[in-house]
NUFI-999392 format. One record per residue (C-alpha): z, y, x; residue in one letter. Coordinates in steps of 0.02 Angstrom, whole numbers, plus 50000, padded with zeros to 5 digits. Each point is the difference from the previous one (the first is absolute). Layout:
BEGIN
R    up north  east lumpa
R     Z     Y     X     A
...
END
This chain:
BEGIN
R    up north  east lumpa
R 48402 50741 50598     M
R 50057 49863 49925     I
R 49859 49861 50008     N
R 49999 49856 49879     G
R 50050 49860 50086     F
R 50173 50126 50043     D
R 50018 50008 49811     L
R 49983 49809 49992     L
R 50144 49981 50137     V
R 50118 50109 49908     R
R 49967 49912 49836     G
R 50029 49846 50074     L
R 50165 50044 50058     D
R 50056 50113 49866     E
R 49964 49857 49887     A
R 50110 49873 50109     Q
R 50133 50117 49993     L
R 49997 50013 49807     A
R 49996 49820 49998     L
R 50143 49962 50106     D
R 50116 50133 49891     I
R 49939 49893 49840     S
R 50050 49819 50097     T
R 50185 50092 50020     K
R 49986 50061 49819     E
R 49982 49822 49954     V
R 50121 49917 50126     A
R 50135 50133 49950     G
R 49997 49942 49805     V
R 50141 49866 50016     E
R 50082 50109 50135     Q
R 50146 50059 49963     F
R 50005 50219 49999     G
R 49841 50007 50035     C
R 49880 50149 49941     K
R 49856 49988 49947     A
R 49855 50071 50104     T
R 49817 50029 49950     M
R 49862 50092 50099     C
R 49867 50112 49936     S
R 49876 50115 50081     R
R 50010 50185 50014     I
R 49892 50070 50117     P
R 50093 50143 50078     G
R 50156 49984 49913     A
R 50169 50069 50069     K
R 50125 49918 50099     R
R 50118 49998 49844     V
R 49984 50077 49821     V
R 50145 50039 49867     E
R 50088 49862 49904     M
R 49893 49911 49865     E
R 50116 49977 49823     P
R 50010 49818 50028     D
R 50110 50026 50160     G
R 49854 49955 50110     S
R 49933 50100 50150     F
R 49832 50012 50091     V
R 49977 50019 50173     G
R 49853 49963 50132     V
R 50010 49870 50116     L
R 49995 50054 50173     T
R 49867 49908 50071     D
R 49861 50047 49862     S
R 49994 50179 49940     P
R 49862 49927 49827     Q
R 50157 49876 49942     I
R 50164 50047 49936     T
R 50142 49866 49951     K
R 50103 50050 49834     R
R 50182 49904 50010     T
R 50085 49984 49822     N
R 50179 50030 50027     W
R 50049 49947 49822     Q
R 50144 49868 49998     P
R 49963 49831 49980     G
R 50104 49872 49858     G
R 50170 49920 50076     V
R 49996 49830 50016     E
R 50160 49905 49992     E
R 50061 49902 50165     T
R 50180 49966 49970     G
R 50032 50036 50185     R
R 50113 50104 50038     S
R 49933 50085 50125     L
R 49844 50038 49926     D
R 50002 50184 49930     V
R 49867 50083 49901     A
R 49975 50204 49999     I
R 49994 50056 49834     L
R 49899 50178 50035     G
R 49961 50073 50145     S
R 50044 49977 50161     G
R 49995 49858 50143     F
R 50104 49903 50108     F
R 49992 50035 50182     A
R 50007 49877 50146     A
R 49992 50035 50178     R
R 49882 49924 50123     R
R 50032 49934 50184     P
R 49937 50164 50063     D
R 50111 50103 49901     G
R 49873 50044 49854     M
R 50054 50003 49815     V
R 49904 49929 49898     V
R 49988 50020 49811     A
R 50013 49838 49869     L
R 49963 49980 49826     R
R 50057 49834 49977     A
R 50177 49963 50048     G
R 50012 49820 50052     R
R 50144 50012 50115     F
R 50113 49846 50117     V
R 50146 50004 50102     V
R 49960 49957 50160     T
R 50112 49894 50112     P
R 50045 50159 50121     Q
R 50066 50060 49850     G
R 49884 50160 49906     G
R 49904 50002 49871     L
R 49818 49988 50034     C
R 49834 50005 49900     D
R 49956 49811 49967     L
R 49821 50006 50035     A
R 49998 50093 50183     T
R 50188 49985 50053     G
R 50020 50177 50028     W
R 50176 50090 49961     P
R 50007 50075 49828     I
R 50071 50192 50026     V
R 50134 50056 49897     A
R 50034 50160 49903     A
R 50070 50086 50160     D
R 49859 49943 50101     G
R 50086 49875 50107     E
R 49986 49803 49978     A
R 50088 49912 49883     I
R 50112 49863 50080     P
R 50054 49850 49900     L
R 50066 49858 50041     A
R 49974 49894 49835     T
R 49854 49997 49847     D
R 50151 49973 49880     Q
R 49976 50186 49952     V
R 49983 50074 49839     T
R 49859 50168 49993     I
R 50022 50129 49878     D
R 49895 50112 49892     E
R 50030 50144 50130     D
R 49971 49868 50165     G
R 50200 49975 50022     T
R 50017 49847 50084     I
R 50165 49915 49962     T
R 50091 49858 50068     G
R 50069 49840 49907     A
R 50156 50079 50008     D
R 49963 50151 49926     G
R 49973 50112 50192     E
R 49850 50132 50000     E
R 49907 49932 50152     L
R 49866 50135 50007     G
R 49858 50073 49880     R
R 49829 49950 50013     L
R 49882 50158 50045     G
R 49858 50060 49871     V
R 49882 50119 50076     F
R 49866 50136 49912     L
R 49857 50040 50126     T
R 49821 50083 49974     D
R 49900 49889 49936     L
R 49843 50090 50056     R
R 50057 49955 50177     E
R 50025 49823 50011     L
R 49895 49886 50077     E
R 50025 49799 49949     K
R 50027 49897 50170     N
R 49919 49821 50024     E
R 50178 49926 49979     D
R 50022 50066 49809     G
R 50108 50159 50043     C
R 49955 50178 49967     W
R 50017 50119 50173     S
R 50068 50169 49918     P
R 50011 50149 50095     R
R 50176 50044 49932     Q
R 50107 49929 49890     M
R 50143 50083 49899     K
R 50155 49895 49937     S
R 50026 50029 49778     M
R 50161 50045 49962     P
R 50097 49847 49937     R
R 49987 50071 49814     E
R 49819 49996 49998     D
R 49993 49827 50078     V
R 49965 49854 49873     H
R 49996 49828 50044     L
R 49994 49821 49930     R
R 50060 49852 50103     S
R 49936 49831 49948     G
R 49854 50065 49982     C
R 49835 50057 50094     L
R 49855 50118 49974     E
R 49847 49902 49930     A
R 49818 50054 50090     S
R 49918 50145 49889     N
R 49820 49914 50053     V
R 49923 49962 49849     K
R 49899 49814 50042     K
R 49844 50013 49898     D
R 49970 50205 50075     Q
R 50033 49909 50160     A
R 49875 49869 49993     A
R 49873 50136 49915     I
R 50019 50135 50147     H
R 49970 49865 50119     F
R 49861 49911 49927     A
R 49931 50163 50000     N
R 50024 50071 50167     E
R 49951 49825 50085     N
R 49847 49998 49888     A
R 49964 50172 50081     A
R 50028 49970 50164     L
R 49869 49831 49972     Q
R 49890 50143 49945     L
R 50015 50099 50187     F
R 49984 49824 50081     I
R 49833 49963 49902     G
R 49921 50177 50041     L
R 50059 49963 50167     G
R 49900 49852 50031     R
R 49850 50057 49927     A
R 49991 50164 50125     W
R 50027 49870 50134     L
R 49858 49891 49922     A
R 49903 50181 50003     D
R 50038 50024 50159     A
R 49942 49851 50073     K
R 49832 50006 49912     L
R 49978 50174 50055     L
R 50013 49959 50189     Q
R 49863 49845 49972     K
R 49892 50123 49931     L
R 50022 50115 50140     V
R 49995 49877 50114     A
R 49801 49923 49943     L
END
């Protein structure tokens, strides 16, 4: 049987978890390729439900069966940067990078750099970018052109490789602390289905005003549980004094 104290502790944990999600949502306003994520309290909800009309999913957070996490996968706007190694995906799909442990992660923000060792890597992490054939992309210079289908061409017109754009089951994606997503499986998109735009980046789809409201609501909920906790402790101390009389 769950007593009042256990319910209070659970409520505090869930409120803190929800506030952490909202805090990351606020931070994501300025992050290229970031997707809006909010939480809601749906007791007994399943791990994943069917896709919603606006392109989002609802999934239950693994460490709290009372809270669901809703990620909006609608594309953000496209912002011009003028940088040749900045690439936006127009539509579905992800870029992929390979971590040092061999795991492949999914990226929406195509901000790349050529390393001194001669490879195309993710600017934020330094991890090698995966080509359409699943291999690394060796490049000796950043003086390249990236076409709409991902083909990378050198200054002399020679084809140097092709950026991979991959599909994955959005319901299985988990976002990491590094801002990337960990997919269970990724499938390369056919060349004719890939639509990229170089010199641009996909903006965050997080709405600043909505993120601020979510944060304020979750912070208020946490403060409420903190207040209840203090009141419970005060009552417990009073009861101890009365028993001691």
